[in-house]
KETI-543878 format. One record per residue (C-alpha): residue number from 1; residue in three letters; x, y, z. Coordinates in pm, 1 decimal. Layout:
BEGIN
+-----+------+----------+----------+----------+
: seq : type :        u :        v :        w :
+-----+------+----------+----------+----------+
: NUM :  ala :        X :        Y :        Z :
...
+-----+------+----------+----------+----------+
This chain:
BEGIN
+-----+------+----------+----------+----------+
: seq : type :        u :        v :        w :
+-----+------+----------+----------+----------+
:   1 :  met :  12095.3 :   3654.5 :   7272.0 :
:   2 :  tyr :  11799.9 :   3793.5 :   7077.5 :
:   3 :  arg :  11594.4 :   3783.1 :   7396.6 :
:   4 :  asn :  11864.0 :   3975.4 :   7585.7 :
:   5 :  ala :  11878.2 :   4238.9 :   7311.9 :
:   6 :  leu :  11500.3 :   4272.8 :   7319.4 :
:   7 :  val :  11501.1 :   4311.8 :   7698.2 :
:   8 :  leu :  11774.5 :   4574.2 :   7679.0 :
:   9 :  gly :  11586.2 :   4757.2 :   7405.2 :
:  10 :  leu :  11266.2 :   4762.1 :   7608.1 :
:  11 :  phe :  11460.4 :   4877.2 :   7913.6 :
:  12 :  ala :  11612.1 :   5163.8 :   7712.7 :
:  13 :  val :  11270.9 :   5270.2 :   7583.8 :
:  14 :  val :  11118.0 :   5261.0 :   7931.9 :
:  15 :  thr :  11416.4 :   5446.3 :   8081.9 :
:  16 :  val :  11409.1 :   5720.0 :   7819.5 :
:  17 :  gly :  11033.9 :   5750.8 :   7859.5 :
:  18 :  gly :  11069.3 :   5773.0 :   8236.5 :
:  19 :  val :  11340.6 :   6036.8 :   8215.0 :
:  20 :  thr :  11131.5 :   6237.3 :   7966.9 :
:  21 :  leu :  10828.6 :   6225.4 :   8195.7 :
:  22 :  leu :  11046.0 :   6323.3 :   8493.0 :
:  23 :  gln :  11191.2 :   6620.1 :   8300.3 :
:  24 :  gln :  10845.5 :   6729.0 :   8189.9 :
:  25 :  gly :  10718.4 :   6706.4 :   8545.6 :
:  26 :  thr :  11017.6 :   6900.1 :   8679.1 :
:  27 :  ala :  10978.8 :   7165.8 :   8409.1 :
:  28 :  ser :  10610.4 :   7203.0 :   8496.1 :
:  29 :  arg :  10690.9 :   7246.6 :   8865.4 :
:  30 :  ile :  10960.7 :   7504.3 :   8785.5 :
:  31 :  gln :  10721.8 :   7692.7 :   8559.0 :
:  32 :  ala :  10452.5 :   7690.1 :   8827.7 :
:  33 :  ser :  10703.3 :   7811.1 :   9087.7 :
:  34 :  glu :  10823.2 :   8093.0 :   8861.7 :
:  35 :  arg :  10466.2 :   8198.1 :   8792.7 :
:  36 :  ala :  10386.7 :   8204.0 :   9165.2 :
:  37 :  ala :  10696.5 :   8418.6 :   9228.3 :
:  38 :  gln :  10589.9 :   8661.3 :   8955.4 :
:  39 :  val :  10241.7 :   8688.9 :   9102.8 :
:  40 :  arg :  10386.3 :   8758.6 :   9449.7 :
:  41 :  ala :  10623.8 :   9022.0 :   9312.5 :
:  42 :  leu :  10345.5 :   9205.8 :   9131.1 :
:  43 :  gly :  10119.3 :   9168.2 :   9432.7 :
:  44 :  glu :  10373.4 :   9349.7 :   9652.1 :
:  45 :  ile :  10324.4 :   9665.9 :   9447.2 :
:  46 :  leu :   9945.0 :   9690.7 :   9432.2 :
:  47 :  pro :   9735.7 :   9735.3 :   9747.3 :
:  48 :  glu :   9544.0 :   9430.0 :   9861.4 :
:  49 :  gly :   9191.1 :   9432.5 :   9725.0 :
:  50 :  ser :   9271.8 :   9682.1 :   9449.7 :
:  51 :  tyr :   9234.4 :   9417.4 :   9178.2 :
:  52 :  asp :   9063.1 :   9082.8 :   9129.9 :
:  53 :  asn :   9206.9 :   8958.5 :   8799.6 :
:  54 :  asp :   9504.7 :   8742.3 :   8704.0 :
:  55 :  leu :   9773.6 :   9002.7 :   8634.1 :
:  56 :  leu :   9985.2 :   8764.9 :   8426.9 :
:  57 :  ala :   9687.4 :   8688.9 :   8203.1 :
:  58 :  asn :   9617.1 :   9058.5 :   8143.0 :
:  59 :  ser :   9934.1 :   9194.9 :   7991.7 :
:  60 :  leu :  10047.9 :   9394.5 :   7691.2 :
:  61 :  val :  10395.5 :   9421.0 :   7544.5 :
:  62 :  leu :  10552.0 :   9767.8 :   7543.1 :
:  63 :  gln :  10868.2 :   9934.3 :   7423.2 :
:  64 :  asp :  10930.5 :  10307.0 :   7433.5 :
:  65 :  ser :  11227.0 :  10535.2 :   7490.5 :
:  66 :  leu :  11057.9 :  10678.8 :   7800.8 :
:  67 :  leu :  11059.2 :  10333.1 :   7957.7 :
:  68 :  gly :  11425.2 :  10286.0 :   7868.7 :
:  69 :  asn :  11403.6 :   9911.6 :   7801.8 :
:  70 :  arg :  11633.7 :   9748.1 :   7550.8 :
:  71 :  thr :  11361.7 :   9511.4 :   7431.3 :
:  72 :  ala :  10982.2 :   9500.7 :   7440.3 :
:  73 :  leu :  10860.9 :   9382.7 :   7782.1 :
:  74 :  pro :  10517.3 :   9302.1 :   7925.2 :
:  75 :  ala :  10315.4 :   9543.8 :   8135.1 :
:  76 :  tyr :  10044.4 :   9409.6 :   8364.7 :
:  77 :  leu :   9695.1 :   9555.0 :   8382.2 :
:  78 :  ala :   9506.1 :   9538.6 :   8712.6 :
:  79 :  leu :   9126.1 :   9516.8 :   8699.1 :
:  80 :  arg :   8854.4 :   9523.7 :   8963.0 :
:  81 :  gln :   8512.4 :   9406.2 :   8852.2 :
:  82 :  gly :   8626.1 :   9456.2 :   8495.2 :
:  83 :  glu :   8739.9 :   9816.1 :   8542.1 :
:  84 :  pro :   9109.2 :   9913.6 :   8518.3 :
:  85 :  thr :   9257.0 :  10022.1 :   8850.3 :
:  86 :  ala :   9630.8 :  10026.0 :   8780.2 :
:  87 :  ile :   9908.9 :   9909.6 :   8552.1 :
:  88 :  ile :  10256.0 :   9780.3 :   8634.1 :
:  89 :  leu :  10521.3 :   9891.3 :   8385.5 :
:  90 :  gln :  10873.5 :   9756.6 :   8348.5 :
:  91 :  ala :  11123.1 :  10040.4 :   8319.8 :
:  92 :  thr :  11501.4 :  10072.4 :   8305.4 :
:  93 :  ala :  11732.0 :  10337.5 :   8445.0 :
:  94 :  pro :  12027.6 :  10310.8 :   8204.8 :
:  95 :  asp :  12247.0 :  10547.1 :   8407.0 :
:  96 :  gly :  12298.6 :  10365.9 :   8735.9 :
:  97 :  tyr :  12641.5 :  10396.3 :   8894.6 :
:  98 :  ser :  12733.9 :  10042.2 :   8784.2 :
:  99 :  gly :  12503.1 :  10003.3 :   8485.9 :
: 100 :  ala :  12137.0 :   9959.3 :   8409.5 :
: 101 :  ile :  11876.2 :   9926.5 :   8685.7 :
: 102 :  arg :  11553.6 :   9742.1 :   8600.9 :
: 103 :  leu :  11236.5 :   9843.2 :   8780.9 :
: 104 :  leu :  10872.4 :   9756.8 :   8823.9 :
: 105 :  val :  10664.6 :  10075.8 :   8837.0 :
: 106 :  gly :  10303.6 :  10042.2 :   8951.0 :
: 107 :  ile :  10079.6 :  10333.5 :   8851.8 :
: 108 :  asn :   9720.0 :  10376.2 :   8966.5 :
: 109 :  ala :   9451.4 :  10477.4 :   8719.0 :
: 110 :  asp :   9457.2 :  10830.9 :   8860.8 :
: 111 :  gly :   9827.6 :  10866.2 :   8775.2 :
: 112 :  ser :   9963.4 :  10823.9 :   9127.9 :
: 113 :  leu :  10228.4 :  10566.4 :   9206.2 :
: 114 :  ala :  10110.2 :  10243.9 :   9365.4 :
: 115 :  gly :  10468.6 :  10138.5 :   9426.5 :
: 116 :  val :  10811.3 :  10078.9 :   9277.6 :
: 117 :  arg :  11040.8 :   9776.8 :   9312.8 :
: 118 :  thr :  11390.0 :   9698.7 :   9187.6 :
: 119 :  leu :  11416.6 :   9390.0 :   8970.0 :
: 120 :  gln :  11781.4 :   9390.2 :   8870.6 :
: 121 :  his :  12093.4 :   9598.8 :   8929.9 :
: 122 :  arg :  12473.1 :   9594.8 :   8968.9 :
: 123 :  glu :  12505.6 :   9875.5 :   9221.2 :
: 124 :  thr :  12772.7 :   9871.9 :   9493.0 :
: 125 :  pro :  12679.9 :   9656.7 :   9795.4 :
: 126 :  gly :  12638.0 :   9869.1 :  10105.6 :
: 127 :  leu :  12585.8 :  10186.1 :   9900.2 :
: 128 :  gly :  12371.2 :  10176.2 :   9589.1 :
: 129 :  asp :  12201.2 :   9847.8 :   9673.6 :
: 130 :  lys :  11973.6 :  10035.7 :   9913.8 :
: 131 :  ile :  11733.3 :  10059.2 :   9620.5 :
: 132 :  glu :  11637.6 :   9701.9 :   9717.4 :
: 133 :  leu :  11347.1 :   9677.0 :   9958.4 :
: 134 :  ala :  11534.2 :   9398.8 :  10138.2 :
: 135 :  lys :  11816.3 :   9644.5 :  10219.1 :
: 136 :  ser :  11624.5 :   9968.6 :  10280.4 :
: 137 :  asp :  11273.9 :  10116.2 :  10275.4 :
: 138 :  trp :  11394.0 :  10400.5 :  10047.7 :
: 139 :  ile :  11199.2 :  10263.3 :   9749.4 :
: 140 :  leu :  10873.5 :  10300.9 :   9946.0 :
: 141 :  gly :  10917.7 :  10677.7 :   9927.5 :
: 142 :  phe :  10761.7 :  10670.8 :   9579.8 :
: 143 :  asn :  10425.6 :  10545.5 :   9710.3 :
: 144 :  gly :  10150.1 :  10796.5 :   9637.2 :
: 145 :  arg :  10374.8 :  11027.7 :   9434.7 :
: 146 :  ser :  10270.5 :  11162.0 :   9093.9 :
: 147 :  leu :  10398.2 :  11396.7 :   8824.2 :
: 148 :  gly :  10263.5 :  11690.5 :   9024.9 :
: 149 :  asn :  10365.6 :  11555.5 :   9364.4 :
: 150 :  pro :  10632.2 :  11676.2 :   9400.6 :
: 151 :  pro :  10650.0 :  11945.2 :   9130.1 :
: 152 :  pro :  10871.2 :  11851.9 :   8831.8 :
: 153 :  glu :  11170.3 :  12055.6 :   8951.3 :
: 154 :  arg :  11175.3 :  11861.7 :   9280.7 :
: 155 :  trp :  11193.9 :  11518.1 :   9119.8 :
: 156 :  thr :  11554.4 :  11470.2 :   9231.5 :
: 157 :  val :  11754.4 :  11406.3 :   9547.6 :
: 158 :  lys :  11750.9 :  11650.5 :   9839.4 :
: 159 :  lys :  12117.3 :  11728.6 :   9780.5 :
: 160 :  glu :  12007.6 :  11891.0 :   9453.0 :
: 161 :  gly :  11700.8 :  12065.6 :   9594.2 :
: 162 :  gly :  11461.1 :  11776.1 :   9546.9 :
: 163 :  asp :  11223.4 :  11579.8 :   9768.4 :
: 164 :  phe :  11393.6 :  11239.9 :   9767.0 :
: 165 :  asp :  11664.0 :  11116.9 :  10002.5 :
: 166 :  gln :  12004.0 :  11024.3 :   9867.7 :
: 167 :  phe :  12224.5 :  10755.3 :  10022.1 :
: 168 :  ala :  12535.4 :  10828.3 :  10225.5 :
: 169 :  gly :  12816.3 :  10819.5 :   9970.5 :
: 170 :  ala :  12578.8 :  10744.5 :   9685.5 :
: 171 :  thr :  12386.9 :  10999.1 :   9480.4 :
: 172 :  val :  12408.0 :  10858.1 :   9127.7 :
: 173 :  thr :  12201.2 :  10546.9 :   9202.6 :
: 174 :  pro :  11896.4 :  10713.4 :   9363.4 :
: 175 :  arg :  11903.0 :  10992.5 :   9104.7 :
: 176 :  ala :  11893.0 :  10735.7 :   8823.0 :
: 177 :  val :  11596.5 :  10554.5 :   8978.7 :
: 178 :  ile :  11409.6 :  10880.0 :   9044.8 :
: 179 :  asn :  11453.0 :  10989.6 :   8683.1 :
: 180 :  ala :  11341.7 :  10650.6 :   8548.7 :
: 181 :  val :  11026.5 :  10653.3 :   8762.8 :
: 182 :  gln :  10944.7 :  11008.2 :   8653.1 :
: 183 :  arg :  10986.1 :  10907.7 :   8286.4 :
: 184 :  ala :  10754.8 :  10609.8 :   8340.9 :
: 185 :  leu :  10493.3 :  10846.6 :   8483.5 :
: 186 :  his :  10529.6 :  11068.3 :   8175.8 :
: 187 :  tyr :  10481.2 :  10763.0 :   7954.5 :
: 188 :  phe :  10164.4 :  10671.6 :   8142.9 :
: 189 :  gln :  10029.9 :  11025.6 :   8116.6 :
: 190 :  leu :  10086.1 :  11031.8 :   7740.1 :
: 191 :  asn :   9931.3 :  10688.3 :   7682.4 :
: 192 :  arg :   9680.5 :  10654.0 :   7965.5 :
: 193 :  ser :   9374.1 :  10558.4 :   7758.6 :
: 194 :  ala :   9558.8 :  10306.9 :   7544.2 :
: 195 :  leu :   9723.6 :  10148.4 :   7848.6 :
: 196 :  leu :   9415.4 :  10118.4 :   8068.8 :
: 197 :  asn :   9164.1 :  10037.8 :   7794.2 :
: 198 :  pro :   9357.8 :   9874.6 :   7508.5 :
: 199 :  glu :   9054.1 :   9682.4 :   7380.6 :
: 200 :  ala :   8809.6 :   9971.3 :   7410.4 :
: 201 :  thr :   9035.9 :  10218.8 :   7234.1 :
: 202 :  gly :   9145.1 :   9972.6 :   6969.3 :
: 203 :  glu :   9494.4 :  10116.5 :   6983.3 :
: 204 :  ala :   9826.1 :  10022.6 :   7135.1 :
: 205 :  pro :  10070.0 :  10268.3 :   7286.4 :
: 206 :  pro :  10322.4 :  10383.1 :   7026.6 :
: 207 :  asp :  10651.7 :  10196.7 :   7023.1 :
: 208 :  ala :  10989.6 :  10359.8 :   6993.8 :
: 209 :  leu :  11322.6 :  10178.9 :   6987.9 :
: 210 :  ala :  11497.4 :  10241.5 :   7317.8 :
: 211 :  asp :  11870.7 :  10294.4 :   7346.4 :
: 212 :  asp :  12066.3 :   9976.5 :   7414.7 :
: 213 :  val :  12144.0 :   9907.6 :   7778.1 :
: 214 :  glu :  12478.4 :   9751.7 :   7861.9 :
: 215 :  ala :  12442.5 :   9400.5 :   7997.9 :
: 216 :  gly :  12665.5 :   9248.3 :   8263.5 :
: 217 :  pro :  12681.8 :   9083.3 :   8605.0 :
: 218 :  ala :  12367.9 :   9175.0 :   8793.5 :
: 219 :  thr :  12168.0 :   9121.7 :   9106.9 :
: 220 :  thr :  11837.0 :   8973.4 :   9000.2 :
: 221 :  his :  11517.5 :   8929.3 :   9199.4 :
: 222 :  ser :  11282.4 :   8633.3 :   9197.6 :
: 223 :  arg :  11060.7 :   8845.9 :   9416.1 :
: 224 :  ala :  11052.0 :   9222.3 :   9419.4 :
: 225 :  gly :  11195.7 :   9239.7 :   9769.4 :
: 226 :  glu :  11434.3 :   8942.2 :   9768.0 :
: 227 :  ala :  11767.8 :   8951.6 :   9583.7 :
: 228 :  ala :  11979.1 :   8666.3 :   9450.1 :
: 229 :  thr :  12329.0 :   8723.2 :   9313.9 :
: 230 :  arg :  12364.2 :   8594.2 :   8956.4 :
: 231 :  asp :  12736.0 :   8675.4 :   8919.8 :
: 232 :  gln :  12981.6 :   8771.3 :   9193.3 :
: 233 :  leu :  12989.5 :   9148.6 :   9226.3 :
: 234 :  gln :  13332.7 :   9305.2 :   9201.3 :
: 235 :  thr :  13378.5 :   9613.6 :   9419.8 :
: 236 :  thr :  13667.6 :   9825.6 :   9541.6 :
: 237 :  glu :  13720.6 :   9912.8 :   9906.0 :
: 238 :  gly :  13596.4 :  10264.8 :   9968.5 :
: 239 :  asp :  13428.2 :  10295.6 :   9629.1 :
: 240 :  thr :  13183.0 :  10585.8 :   9657.5 :
: 241 :  gln :  12956.3 :  10772.5 :   9422.0 :
: 242 :  pro :  12961.6 :  11144.4 :   9354.5 :
+-----+------+----------+----------+----------+
């Protein structure tokens, strides 16, 4: 009986140890997969050959009202031969038609946009979800833009005298994204030296508590151009935006 108890005890120890090792191995693979997805998402925004560093290893945590984020989030600095070439900011448009829209905004060192991608949103499928690259190339219209291109008064949809297309039946969503990208460009302009050369300047961009953003069911992206539904979106037939 003692021998049986000893055998069972050893079996339990070995089983627990095996399960622990399996969980650790699975967790490591998941972490590696998530890291690879992050690298791909960031790589979609910056032109090939424009950087040679590990973006995830060169980051700084930012929070400012111009970025619109509820909490401090990392920004990713791109370097080429040790010199800063661009930075990717995380920004939030709090005024989407169905709630907050989270964005990645890539800005070149000269202040022009390298690219913009949608990370998360709850916009109406078939209308506002055209901010996803997988659904429309609308988001590519920001490439090469800057605070002066177009002039400030034309940073809106064409319906309102601006340079950017709106969607059929949806104006609120593109307007919210346009405004968020413009604010991110303003933030970069105000903090350019500290963002591109944080070690050289010895200073960090000033932080300011952003307004809270309402949370809720959202479409999230493991890659910048590929969406996965986290919660079932509830929509009404014929629901359109002003």
